[in-house]
MARKOLLO-263499 format. One record per residue: residue in three letters; x negated, y, z of N, C-alpha, C in turn; residue number from 1. Coordinates in Angstrom, 3 decimals. Atoms other than C-alpha are relative to their C-alpha. Layout:
BEGIN
    aa       n_px       n_py       n_pz      ca_px      ca_py      ca_pz       c_px       c_py       c_pz     i
   ala          X          Y          Z          X          Y          Z          X          Y          Z   NUM
...
END
This chain:
BEGIN
    aa       n_px       n_py       n_pz      ca_px      ca_py      ca_pz       c_px       c_py       c_pz     i
   met     -1.381      0.057     -0.444     -9.502     -2.488      2.362      0.208      0.929      1.197     1
   asp     -0.129     -0.858     -1.173    -10.137     -0.651      5.632      0.041      1.469     -0.398     2
   asn     -0.036     -1.381      0.481    -10.813      2.562      3.714      1.384      0.361     -0.527     3
   ile     -1.344     -0.240      0.532     -7.451      2.222      2.003      0.973      0.239      1.139     4
   thr     -0.944     -0.172     -1.101     -5.529      1.770      5.233     -0.277      1.289      0.767     5
   lys      0.343     -1.241     -0.703     -7.410      4.656      6.836      0.540      1.222     -0.747     6
   lys     -0.500     -1.125      0.805     -6.574      7.048      3.975      1.529      0.078      0.045     7
   val     -1.466      0.019      0.006     -2.919      5.951      3.910      0.548      0.400      1.364     8
   thr     -0.489     -0.372     -1.333     -2.470      6.226      7.682     -0.187      1.492      0.244     9
   asn      0.214     -1.440     -0.147     -3.978      9.714      7.616      1.007      0.797     -0.820    10
   arg     -0.912     -0.718      0.892     -1.808     10.789      4.691      1.436     -0.034      0.500    11
   tyr     -1.392      0.168     -0.407      1.468      9.416      6.079      0.221      0.146      1.507    12
   lys     -0.078     -0.226     -1.448      0.701     10.077      9.762      0.685     -1.170      0.733    13
   val     -0.499      1.205     -0.664      1.375      6.499     10.889     -1.185     -0.755      0.595    14
   phe      1.035      0.822     -0.613     -0.539      3.986     12.954     -0.237     -1.247     -0.846    15
   ala      0.350      1.167      0.817     -2.370      1.180     11.144      0.668     -1.270      0.520    16
   glu     -0.637      1.195     -0.566     -0.815     -1.360     13.535      1.359     -0.271     -0.648    17
   met     -1.304      0.163      0.651      2.503     -0.736     11.773     -0.127     -0.812     -1.288    18
   phe      0.204      0.738      1.245      1.002     -2.235      8.614     -0.085     -1.506      0.227    19
   tyr      0.338      1.404     -0.222      0.061     -5.518     10.185      1.045     -0.762      0.787    20
   asn     -1.051      0.659     -0.761      3.181     -6.269     12.200      1.108     -0.409     -0.957    21
   ser     -0.964      0.480      0.991      5.325     -8.435      9.949      1.436      0.072      0.505    22
   lys     -1.347     -0.061     -0.564      8.316     -8.067     12.296      0.684      1.331     -0.308    23
   arg     -0.556     -1.331      0.276      8.770     -4.381     11.488      0.484      0.075     -1.437    24
   arg     -0.472     -0.163      1.371     10.762     -3.356      8.469     -1.038      0.781     -0.798    25
   ser      1.023     -0.585      0.859      8.681     -2.241      5.563      0.174      1.513     -0.089    26
   ile     -0.010     -1.445      0.126      7.787      1.431      5.535     -0.762      0.382     -1.262    27
   leu      0.638     -0.420      1.247      6.670      3.428      2.518     -1.518     -0.027      0.117    28
   ala      1.461     -0.029     -0.159      3.159      3.877      3.911     -0.593     -1.403     -0.142    29
   lys      0.490      1.379      0.110      2.730      0.107      4.225      0.054     -0.457     -1.454    30
   lys     -0.127      0.372      1.404      4.012     -0.387      0.693     -1.099      0.647     -0.840    31
   val      1.044     -0.705      0.743      1.588      2.235     -0.608     -1.362     -0.649      0.254    32
   ala      1.274      0.645     -0.326     -1.322      0.581      1.211     -0.135     -1.329     -0.743    33
   ile      0.019      1.273      0.729     -0.406     -2.791     -0.325     -0.207      0.260     -1.496    34
   tyr      0.144     -0.364      1.409     -0.054     -1.192     -3.760     -1.446      0.380     -0.317    35
   leu      1.380     -0.428      0.230     -3.463      0.467     -3.480     -0.976     -1.165      0.134    36
   ala      0.873      1.167     -0.170     -5.060     -2.744     -2.208      0.034     -0.865     -1.258    37
   lys     -0.127      0.805      1.222     -3.726     -4.564     -5.279     -0.676      0.681     -1.190    38
   lys      0.517     -0.722      1.160     -4.743     -1.853     -7.746     -1.489      0.335      0.094    39
   leu      1.364     -0.498     -0.154     -8.114     -0.867     -6.284     -1.012     -1.021      0.513    40
   thr      0.930      1.014     -0.498     -9.606     -4.098     -4.959      0.109     -1.261     -0.861    41
   pro     -0.065      1.263      0.749    -10.439     -7.461     -6.509      0.739     -1.099      0.772    42
   leu     -0.657      0.999     -0.840     -8.439     -9.214     -3.772      1.212     -0.605     -0.707    43
   lys     -1.158      0.705      0.537     -5.834    -11.776     -4.740      1.208      0.279      0.902    44
   asn     -1.225     -0.247     -0.765     -2.210    -11.504     -3.606     -0.004     -0.701      1.351    45
   arg      0.022      0.752     -1.259     -2.733    -14.175     -0.956     -0.871      0.708      1.038    46
   glu      0.898     -0.697     -0.929     -5.640    -12.256      0.590      0.625      1.308      0.497    47
   ile     -0.675     -1.238     -0.400     -3.700     -8.989      0.592      1.157     -0.322      0.934    48
   gly     -1.124      0.425     -0.841     -0.652    -10.739      2.008     -0.445     -0.418      1.384    49
   asp      0.524      0.422     -1.299     -2.711    -12.321      4.776     -0.367      1.214      0.856    50
   lys      0.415     -1.208     -0.715     -4.071     -8.899      5.725      1.201      0.773      0.548    51
   phe     -1.169     -0.787     -0.384     -0.613     -7.308      5.885      1.128     -0.819      0.629    52
   gly     -1.004      0.830     -0.653      1.307    -10.245      7.321      1.219     -0.289     -0.859    53
   ile     -1.094      0.340      0.904      3.408    -10.965      4.233     -0.459     -1.123     -0.922    54
   thr      0.349      1.086      0.911      3.544    -13.757      1.671     -0.618      0.562     -1.278    55
   tyr      0.631     -0.444      1.239      1.618    -13.612     -1.578      1.037      0.477     -1.011    56
   ser     -1.038     -0.432      0.944      4.861    -13.322     -3.549      0.586      1.353      0.406    57
   ala     -0.492     -1.304     -0.462      5.951    -10.374     -1.391     -0.927      1.121     -0.455    58
   val      0.944     -1.005      0.494      2.794     -8.550     -2.499      0.427      0.454     -1.395    59
   ser     -0.460     -0.342      1.352      4.007     -8.678     -6.112      1.271      0.831      0.048    60
   lys     -1.260     -0.731     -0.145      7.450     -7.470     -5.032     -0.260      1.429      0.460    61
   val      0.322     -1.331     -0.499      5.973     -4.541     -3.105     -0.628      0.853     -1.093    62
   val      0.644     -0.740      1.090      3.773     -3.521     -6.037      1.050      0.454     -1.007    63
   ser     -1.077     -0.344      0.924      6.811     -3.598     -8.322      0.886      1.100      0.580    64
   asp     -0.819     -1.019     -0.663      8.851     -1.582     -5.785     -0.671      1.368     -0.036    65
   val      0.724     -1.274     -0.001      6.162      1.090     -5.522     -0.057      0.582     -1.402    66
   glu      0.014     -0.496      1.382      5.884      1.338     -9.295      1.355      0.600     -0.372    67
   asp     -1.341     -0.543      0.245      9.670      1.850     -9.468      0.189      1.329      0.723    68
   ile     -0.102     -1.248     -0.772      9.510      4.503     -6.738     -0.774      1.108     -0.700    69
   met      0.830     -0.993      0.675      6.718      6.270     -8.604      0.674      0.528     -1.282    70
   leu     -0.703     -0.432      1.206      8.820      6.369    -11.782      1.128      0.980      0.329    71
   lys     -1.170     -0.791     -0.372     11.760      7.939     -9.945     -0.333      1.224      0.834    72
   asn      0.298     -1.056     -0.960      9.986     10.212     -7.479     -1.360      0.627     -0.306    73
   lys      1.232     -0.689      0.397      7.439     12.742     -8.704     -0.909      0.266      1.200    74
   arg      0.797     -0.300     -1.199      6.300     13.649     -5.182     -0.805     -1.223      0.440    75
   thr      0.689      1.235     -0.388      5.469     10.051     -4.308     -1.072     -0.351     -1.021    76
   arg      0.974      0.270      1.062      3.728      9.594     -7.667     -1.241      0.880      0.184    77
   asn      1.122     -0.914     -0.213      1.575     12.666     -6.968     -0.804     -0.365      1.245    78
   glu      0.692      0.404     -1.235      0.765     11.518     -3.407     -0.880     -1.217     -0.242    79
   ile      0.771      1.216      0.280     -0.345      8.110     -4.629     -1.164      0.328     -0.940    80
   gly      1.076     -0.431      0.897     -2.345      9.735     -7.423     -1.137      0.661      0.763    81
   lys      1.029     -0.643     -0.824     -4.185     11.859     -4.865     -0.765     -1.029      0.820    82
   leu      0.676      1.054     -0.758     -4.904      8.799     -2.738     -0.952     -0.785     -0.905    83
   ile      0.844      0.753      0.927     -6.249      6.928     -5.757     -1.246      0.800     -0.362    84
   ser      1.143     -0.833      0.381     -8.473      9.872     -6.648     -1.119     -0.008      1.052    85
   his      1.022      0.093     -1.061    -10.271      9.456     -3.298     -0.915     -1.200     -0.220    86
   phe      0.772      1.232      0.181    -11.471      6.043     -4.436     -0.654     -0.107     -1.363    87
   lys      0.573      0.042      1.333    -12.262      6.662     -8.091     -1.298      0.790     -0.008    88
   val      1.305     -0.686      0.078    -15.865      7.613     -8.849     -0.145      0.660     -1.346    89
END
């Protein structure tokens, strides 16, 4: 999980603390990190939610939102694809 947040923070030029502060409005980088955590780790929604300061049901919503963004925005789809390629062996 730490590798995911590190790659996303480097890619989007944000601070990791922004991911864990539930008071801040959701930013794309945080959504991408949650999406990658869901797709690339065996963690359950509750565990991912605990890490990012959101509820387990919000994890599902974020994943759905990112998938919708990826369908509509080729640039975002390519960025996420590049991030995923860093973790695939």
